[in-house]
C-alpha positions in Angstrom: 100.9 96.7 112.0 104.4 97.6 113.1 105.7 99.8 115.9 108.5 102.3 115.3 111.9 100.7 115.9 113.5 102.1 119.1 116.9 102.5 117.4 115.4 105.2 115.2 115.4 107.7 118.1 118.8 106.9 119.5 121.1 109.9 119.2 124.0 107.7 118.2 124.6 105.1 115.5 124.1 101.5 116.4 124.3 98.1 114.6 120.8 98.2 113.1 121.0 101.8 111.7 124.4 101.0 110.1 123.2 97.7 108.7 120.2 99.4 107.0 122.2 102.4 105.8 122.7 101.0 102.2 118.9 100.7 101.8 118.6 104.5 102.2 120.0 104.8 98.7 116.6 104.1 97.2 114.9 106.9 99.1 117.8 109.3 98.2 117.2 108.4 94.5 113.4 108.9 94.8 113.8 112.3 96.5 116.3 113.3 93.8 113.8 112.3 91.1 111.0 114.3 92.8 112.9 117.5 91.9 111.9 117.0 88.2 108.2 116.5 88.8 105.9 119.2 87.4 104.0 120.8 90.3 100.3 121.7 90.0 99.4 125.2 91.2 95.8 125.7 92.4 93.7 128.8 92.6 92.6 127.9 96.1 95.3 128.9 98.6 97.0 125.9 100.2 98.7 125.5 103.6 100.4 122.1 104.0 101.1 120.9 107.5 103.5 117.9 107.2 106.8 116.5 108.4 110.0 114.9 107.3 110.1 112.7 110.4 107.8 109.7 110.2 104.7 110.1 112.5 104.1 111.7 115.9 105.0 115.3 115.3 101.7 117.0 116.0 100.5 117.6 112.5 96.8 117.1 113.1 96.5 119.3 116.3 98.4 122.1 114.4 96.1 121.6 111.3 93.1 122.2 113.7 94.6 125.4 115.2 95.4 126.8 111.7 91.9 126.0 110.6 90.5 127.9 113.6 92.7 130.9 112.8 91.4 130.9 109.2 87.9 130.8 110.7 88.6 133.9 112.8 89.9 135.6 109.6 86.5 134.9 107.9 88.2 132.7 105.3 86.0 130.0 103.7 88.3 127.1 104.5 88.4 123.3 104.2 90.6 120.6 105.6 92.2 118.1 103.2 93.2 114.7 104.5 94.3 111.9 102.1 92.1 108.9 102.7 93.8 106.0 104.5 91.6 103.2 105.8 93.6 102.9 109.0 93.4 106.7 109.8 89.7 107.1 110.3 90.4 108.3 113.8 92.1 111.4 112.4 89.3 111.9 109.9 86.7 111.8 112.6 88.6 114.2 114.8 89.1 116.7 111.9 85.4 116.4 110.9 84.4 117.6 114.3 86.3 120.9 113.6 85.1 121.8 110.2 84.4 120.6 106.6 86.8 117.9 105.4 87.5 116.4 102.0 89.2 113.0 102.0 90.1 111.2 98.7 92.9 108.9 97.7 94.3 111.8 95.7 95.1 115.2 97.2 94.8 116.7 93.7 91.2 115.3 93.4 90.4 116.7 96.9 91.8 120.2 96.0 90.0 120.3 92.7 86.8 119.5 94.4 87.5 122.1 97.1 87.9 124.7 94.3 84.6 123.7 92.7 82.9 124.0 96.1 84.1 127.6 96.4 86.5 127.3 99.3 89.2 129.9 99.4 91.8 128.2 101.6 92.7 124.5 102.1 94.7 123.2 105.1 96.3 119.9 104.1 97.0 117.6 107.0 100.1 115.7 105.8 101.4 115.9 102.2 104.8 117.5 102.0 106.1 114.4 100.2 103.3 114.8 97.6 105.6 116.6 95.1 102.9 117.0 92.5 101.4 120.0 94.3 102.8 123.5 94.6 101.7 124.6 98.1 101.5 128.2 99.0 102.7 127.7 102.6 104.8 124.6 103.5 105.0 123.8 107.2 107.3 121.1 108.7 106.5 119.7 112.2 109.0 118.3 114.6 108.6 116.9 118.1 110.7 118.9 120.5 112.0 115.9 122.5 112.8 113.6 119.5 113.6 116.2 116.8 115.5 114.2 114.1 115.9 110.9 116.0 119.2 109.4 114.8 119.1 111.8 111.9 119.1 109.0 109.2 116.8 108.3 106.3 114.4 105.4 106.1 114.8 102.6 106.9 118.1 103.3 108.8 116.3 106.1 110.6 113.0 107.9 110.8 113.5 110.7 108.2 111.6 110.8 104.9 113.9 113.5 103.6 117.4 114.9 104.5 117.4 117.9 106.8 118.8 120.0 103.9 115.3 119.7 102.4 114.3 122.5 104.8 115.7 124.9 102.2 112.5 124.2 100.3 110.1 124.9 103.1 108.7 128.1 104.7 107.9 127.3 108.4 109.1 124.9 111.1 106.9 124.1 114.1 108.3 122.4 117.2 105.5 120.7 119.1 105.4 118.7 122.3 105.6 119.0 126.1 109.2 120.0 126.6 111.0 123.3 125.7 112.7 124.0 122.3 116.5 123.4 122.5 118.6 126.3 121.2 120.9 123.9 119.4 118.0 122.5 117.4 116.8 126.0 116.4 120.4 126.9 115.4 120.7 123.7 113.3 117.7 124.6 111.3 118.7 128.3 110.8 122.1 127.1 109.5 120.3 125.3 106.7 117.7 128.0 106.0 118.1 131.3 107.7 114.8 132.6 106.2 112.6 129.9 107.6 110.2 130.9 110.3 110.4 128.9 113.5 107.4 128.5 115.9 106.9 126.6 119.1 103.7 125.2 120.6 102.8 123.8 124.0 100.1 121.2 124.7 97.3 122.1 127.1 94.8 119.7 128.7 91.3 120.9 128.1 89.3 118.5 130.3 91.7 118.1 133.2 88.8 118.6 135.7 87.4 115.2 134.6 90.5 113.4 135.7 90.9 112.8 139.4 94.4 113.5 140.7 93.9 111.4 143.8 93.4 108.2 141.7 96.0 105.9 140.1 95.7 105.3 136.3 96.4 102.9 133.5 97.1 104.7 130.3 97.0 103.2 126.8 97.6 104.7 123.3 98.3 103.9 119.7 99.7 107.2 118.4 102.9 108.3 116.7 104.6 109.5 119.8 103.1 108.1 123.0 105.7 109.6 125.3 104.1 113.1 124.7 100.8 111.8 126.0 102.4 110.3 129.1 104.6 113.3 129.8 101.6 115.7 129.5 99.7 113.7 132.1 102.8 113.6 134.4 103.2 117.3 134.0 99.6 117.7 135.2 100.4 115.5 138.2 98.3 112.5 137.0 99.5 109.3 138.8 100.4 106.7 136.1 101.0 103.2 137.4 100.7 101.2 134.1 101.4 102.2 130.5 100.3 100.1 127.4 101.6 101.2 124.0 100.2 100.0 120.7 101.2 100.8 117.1 100.1 104.1 115.5 96.5 104.1 114.3 95.9 100.7 116.0 92.4 99.3 115.6 91.5 97.8 119.0 89.8 94.5 119.0 87.2 93.4 121.6 89.9 91.2 123.2 92.3 94.1 123.4 89.8 96.2 125.2 88.7 93.4 127.6 92.4 92.9 128.4 92.9 96.6 129.2 89.7 96.7 131.3 90.5 93.5 133.2 94.1 94.6 133.9 92.9 97.9 135.2 90.4 96.1 137.5 93.1 93.7 138.7 95.5 96.6 139.5 92.7 98.8 140.8 93.4 101.5 138.3 91.3 104.0 136.4 91.8 104.1 132.6 92.8 107.1 130.4 93.5 107.2 126.7 93.9 109.9 124.0 90.9 111.4 122.0 92.3 109.7 118.8 92.3 106.3 120.5 88.9 106.8 122.0 87.5 107.5 118.6 88.8 104.1 117.5 87.1 102.2 120.2 83.9 100.8 118.6 81.2 98.5 119.8 82.5 98.5 123.4 81.2 99.9 126.6 83.4 103.0 127.1 81.9 104.1 130.4 85.1 103.1 132.3 87.5 104.8 129.9 88.3 108.5 130.1 90.0 110.3 127.3 92.0 113.6 127.3 91.3 116.5 125.0 94.5 118.3 124.0 94.9 121.7 122.5 98.0 123.3 121.0 98.9 126.8 122.2 101.0 128.6 119.6 103.7 131.0 120.7 103.9 134.1 118.6 100.5 133.4 117.1 100.2 136.9 115.8 103.3 136.4 113.7 101.8 133.2 112.3 98.6 135.0 111.4 100.6 137.6 109.5 102.2 134.8 107.5 98.9 133.3 106.7 97.5 136.7 105.6 100.3 137.0 103.0 99.6 133.8 101.1 
C-alpha cells in the first residue's frame, strides 16, 4: 500500500512532476473517451459526492451530513458505496448512520435501491463512474491543499482537469482552515453557475480528551494533516505523529509498536474514528478516537438545492 507522493501537493513544478508529465496523456485520453459513454438515468434520485483530487477531501463526512438532511426531509434514502476490500472502515462508519448498499457495481447497487423502494440515493464517491447520469453532482476539495500541484495523475493528484467543473453542480470546500478567495474565484471563472459551499470540522467528543496530557496521534487517512490541525486547533498537545497509508490495515505488530512507543514517551494515544474501526483483535482500552462532524455553512441553501432534484 503506497502513501501519496509529497510532490503532488507542492504548489510549484519539480523534477518528478515534470518527469511523469508524459504519462498523463493516457488519463487525458481516457477522460476524452468518457464523453461518448451512454449514461444510465435512474428513477431514484441520485446525489453523488465525489472529487477530482485523489483522496482526503471529506467525501464520507459530507455524505453523512447530506443523508441526515434527507432524513429530516422525510425522504426514504440509502447510501451507496462501491465495495472495496480495503475500505471496510468507511462501510462500517456509513452503516452506523443509515442503510447502505455496497456492491462492486454502482449500477447494480442503484438498481437494487430502486427495487427496495428508496427515493433518494447518496453515492459516496463515483464522479468518475461516467456510466451513470447523477441528478446532483458534488465535487469535494480540501481547503488547504485544493488542487495540489494542479497536474493530472501520475504527475499530480488530479483525476480530471479543473475544466471538468463545467460538468458539475456543486463544489464543497472541506477542512480546518478558511476558504481562500482566489480558490473560489478560480472555480467561478470556469463555471460561474456552480454552487460553492464551505464546511468546518467540529470535534464531538472533545470532553473525552484531556488537554493537560501529551499525546501520540496516528492515522491512515487521505489527508492526515486535517486530523492533526483539528486537534491543535482544540489545544490538544501533540508530541508524536505517526502517518500510515490511506485505509491502512493495522497488524498486531503495528499496534504493539504504537502502544510501546507511547509508553516509552509517556504519551496518551489518539486516532481517528475511521482508523479505530480498522483496529481488530487488539485491546483498544488505551486508544482514544475522535468523532468529527462537518458543519455546513449556508445549509439552508443546500437544502433548497436538494429539494429541487
